[in-house]
N, C-alpha and C positions, 0 to 999 in steps of 0.2 A: 486417718490412714493407718495402716498396719505399721507398728514401730519395729517390726522384725528387721534387723540390719541387712538381711539378705533380700528384702523386698525393695525393688527399685522404685523411685518416685519420679515420674515423668510428667511434665506439663507441656501440653500443646497449646500454643497461643496463636490466635487468628484474628487479625484486625478486621473490624466490621465495615464492610463496603468501603474498602480503603481509599480507592481513587476518588469516588464521590465525596467521601468524608473529608479528604484533604481540600477538595474544591470548596466545600461548605465552610470549612474552617477559615480558608483564605478569603471567602466572600460570604459573610454571615447572612446576606440577603437571600441566599439560596436555602436557608434552613427550612425544613418542612416541605420542600418542593421535590418533585420527581426529577432527580439529576441523573443523566445518562452520559457516561464517558466512553468514547470510542472513536472509530475512524470516520471517514467521509460518509456523507449521506447516500452517495451513489453505490459504492461497493464495499463500504466498511462494515465492521462488526462491533458489537458492544463489548467493551473491555470490562466494565463494571457498572452496576446500577445501584442507586440508593434504595433503601427499603421502601420508600414512598413509590418509587418506580416499579419495584418488584410486585407490588400489589396489582399492577396492571398486566402482569405476565412477562415483563421484561427481564431478561437474564443475560449473563455473559455468554459470548460466542454466538449470540443471536445476530442476524443481519440487521443493520441499522434501519433498513427499509421496513422490516417487520416491527421493530421497536417503535418507529414513527406511527405505524398503523395502530398498534396497541395503545400507545401513549402519545397522541399528537400534541398534547400540551406540555410534554416533557421538555426539560432544558438539556439540550445536547451540547456537550463540550468535548474539545479535542484532548487527546492524551498528552499530559505534561510529565513525561517520564523522569526528566531531571529533577523536577520538584518532588515527585513521589519517592525517588531514591534518597533525596535529601532528608525527608521526613523518616523514611525507613531506617536510615543510619541512626537517627536520633532514638527511634524506638528500640532497635537492637542494642544500642548502648545501654539502655535501661535494663534490658534482659540480662546483659552480661554483668551487671552489678551484683546479681544474685547467684550466678554460677558461671564458670568459664566454659561449661559444657553446653554450648548453644549451637544447634544445627539449623541453619536457615533452610526452609523448603522453597521459599519464594520471597519476593520483596515484602510480603505482608504476613507471613506466618513462619513459625519455627518450633522446634522441640527444645526443651530444656531438661537436663537431668539434674535434679536438685537433691539427690540422695544424700550427698555430703554437705548440704547447706543448712541442715537443721539447727546446728549449734549457733550459727550466726543469725538466722532469720526465722526460725520456728518450723512448725509443721509444713508439709507441702501445700496444704490448702491455705494456710496463712501466707505462704510465699506468693501463691497465685493472687490472693487478694491485694497484697502489697504491690505487686507488679501492676495490676489493673489500676490501682489508685495512682501510682507514679506515672503511668502512661497518660491517664486522664488529666492529671495535674499539669504535666509538662508539655503535652501535645494537644490537649483538648479533644482527644480521640478515644474511642472505646475499643476494647479488645476482649474477645471471648476466650475462656480458658477451659481446658479439660485436664483433670488430674487423675492419673491412673498408674498402675505398676508397669505398663508397657506403652510403646509408641502407638500401636494400633488402637488400643482402647482409648488412650488419651485424645487421639485425633477425632474419633467418633464422638467422644464426650464433649469436645469443644464446640461441636456443631448443634448440640441438643437444645440450647436455650439462647440462641442468637436473637438480637444483638446484646452485647454487654453481659453475656452469660458466664456462669461458673458451674460446672458439673464435676462432682468428685465421685470417683469410683474406687472404693477400697478393694484390696485384693480379694477379700472374702465375698465381695458382692459382684465380681466381674461377670459370672455366669448369669446371675439374676438381672444384671443390666443388659447383657447382650441377647439373651434368649428370645425375647419378644420382638426384636428388631427385624425388619425386612432385609433380605439379602442384598437389596439395592444399596444398603448403607455400607457394604463392604467395598473398599477401594478396588477398582479394576473389574467389578461386576457390572457390566453394562446390559443393555437390552437383550442382546443375543444370549449372553450367559444366563440372565434371568429366565429367559424362555426355556433354555436347556434344563435349568434346575427345576423349573415348574413341571416339566415332563416327568421328573422324578419325584413330584409332589414335595419339592423343597421350596419353601417360601420365606422361612424365617431362619435366624441363626440356630434356634433350637432344632428345627428340622435338619439343618445341615450337620449339626454336631451329632445327631442320632443316626445319620446315614453311614453305613459301613464305608470306611476309607477305601476299600477295594472297589466298591461301586463307583466312587467319585474318580478314582484313578483310571478306571476303564473308560470313563466318559471324557475326562478332562486332562488325563496324564498327570504329570507331577504337580500341576496347578491345582488339581483336585485335592491332593494331600495337603497342600498349603492352605486352601480354603477351609478344610476340615480343622486344621490347627487354629486358624484365626477365629473360627466360629466359637471356639472355646476360650478365646482370649490369649492363646499361646503365641507370643511374639518375642523372640530373644534378641532382636536387633537393638544395637546400642546407639545412643546419641553420639553422632560424629561431628565435632566442630568443623566448620568449613575449611580451616587451614589444614585439616588432616584428610581432606577428601582425596581419594585415590583416583577418581575419575570424574568427568563431567559429561552428562549426556541428556538427551531429550528423546522422548518416544511419543507416539500417538496411536490410540486405539480408534478405529474407524467405525462410524455408525453402520456403514455397509461395507462388506468385504471388497477389497481391491482385487480386480482380476486382470487389469491391463498393466504392462510394464511401464508405459509412458506415464500413467497416473502415479505409479510407485516412484518414478524418477522425480516427478514434481514434488511429491511429499518429502522425499529424501533431500531435495535441494532446499526446501523450506526449513527442514530440521537442521541441515548443515549451517544455514545462515544464522539460525537462532543460537546454536552451540558456539559458533565462531564469535558472535557478539558477546556472549557470556564469558568466553575465554579472555577476550580483550578487556572486558570490564574488570575481571579478576586478575588481570596481568599474568595469565597463565598460557602455556602452550603445551600441546600434547604430541607424543610421538607414535602412539599406538591407536589405530582407528578400528572400531568394532561396529559391524552391522548386525542388528537384531531383527529377526523376522519371526512372527508368530502366525501360523496358518489358521484357517478357519476351524480346524479340528483341535486347536490349542497346542499343536506340536510347535515347540520353540527351538530355533537354531540361531547360532551366532557365527559370524565369519570375521576374521581380523587380519590386519595388515600393519606392518611396521614401516614408518616413514624414514627417509634418510636423515631428517632432522625435525625437531618439534615445530608445530605450526599452530596458528590461530586464524588461518585464512579459510573462508567458506568454500571457495572454489577448489582449493587443494583438498579439503576434507571430502567434498562431494566427489571429486575425481577418483579418489581412492575407494570411496563407498560404492561408486558406480562399477568399479572393477570387481568388487566383491559380489555385486548383484548377480553376476553371471555364475556364481558358485551356489546359487539358491534356485528354488523352483518358483520364484516370483514370475507371474505371467502364465504359469502352468497350473498352479494351485491357488485358490482364493486366500487372500492375506487379510488378517484382522488387526495386525499391529506391526508398525515399523519403528525402529529406533536406531539412534547413532550415539556412540560414546567415544570419548578420547581419554586415554590413560597414559601412564608414564609422563606425568605432568612435571613441568619445570616452571620456575618463576621467570617471567619474561624479562624482568629487570636483571636477574642474575645471568641470563643467557645473552643479554643485549650486547655486551662488549665483544664477545666472540663473534656474534652475528654480523657486526660491523665489517669484519674481514671476510666473512663467508658469503654475504649477500651480493648477488649480481644486480645489474641495473634494473632488470624486470622485477626482482624481489623488492627493491627499494620503491619502485613505482606502485607495486601492489600494496606495500605497507602504507604509503601515502594515501592511496585510494581508500583503504580501510579506515584510516584516521578521519578522512573527510566524511565517509559514510556514518561513522559513529557520531560525529558532530551533528549530522542531520537527524539521526535517530534520537539523540538527546534533546534536540530542540523541538522536533515535530512529532515524535512518537514512532512506534514500531512499524506502522503502516505507511510511513512517509515515502519510502523508496524500497524497491525490491527488484529482483531479476525479472526480465521481460516474460520469461516462460511461466512465471507464477502469477501473472496478472489475472488469469482466469480462475485461479485457485480460490 
């Protein structure tokens, strides 16, 4: 890696087939077998699949019914989220030994900024190797790593040699690394965007970087300029430790544009439920709710509302997002992405004493219900229980 002090050293670490790997570790008899972790066989989806199962075409977010058809001899197991979180905490504790600048992306992946860790632990590539060895030694699990001067390049790099991979991209080789890659490797570039880019004869990062930014902006708006920058490896985002997070949110890009308001409502309800659970897990509450809508022509809008007091309740989040929906053109224009975020975060523990005096009986009952729901999710997984209107989702 470049020793220039101005060059950042970012590592993206991604656990390999995390859920199935934990199951195999806990039950060695499963080693070498196609293990598929997910929901019920009737309406569930695949949460994660071992590499043995992936050879048969099984992948995450796939209906369990299809996975059964592709891999009938697979070993189908329920999600044990509490167990995965337990192992995840152990893994991230290892990450934090090498730098305090750790940004979790999910339960099984995160960014590390090791720019200032060289004196203690050596070069960035040496640090990545040490982390991989420590994770394997202490958890019996493998993790793939990407080392680069930016988050964007590091994330792509970590996926290049899975499982148990290590890909190092020095600053002077960023363009050489990115240029031949297909645009599908770029986060957020789905099938629709790929087809739109193909009409402009853009199929690789090199094609994208050589296309005038004005052309991309005319077709994709501000996202076109962003894609142009990323195609050259330009990404100034910093690693933000979780405790410094200014907001928590979820969003979803749809395979087919949403055209009906009722469909959008269901998607938003599902997002509100996921965000609320995340808030309660992190003992946070938020006072500002933001609705994010990206139309099929890539025009992006946001609408926000401030609540009387911070919340971590899904129904309250959804109710406010629903009121914001009327300030958009959802139902009148096709929608390719919906998102919800909460900001103005406060620690639930710090707020707790005051809330004891402010909560009415209904709020206390709602809090008790959420506690009960979280216990069910912990024991039986994300798909164990959900609002009735989401049963057909």
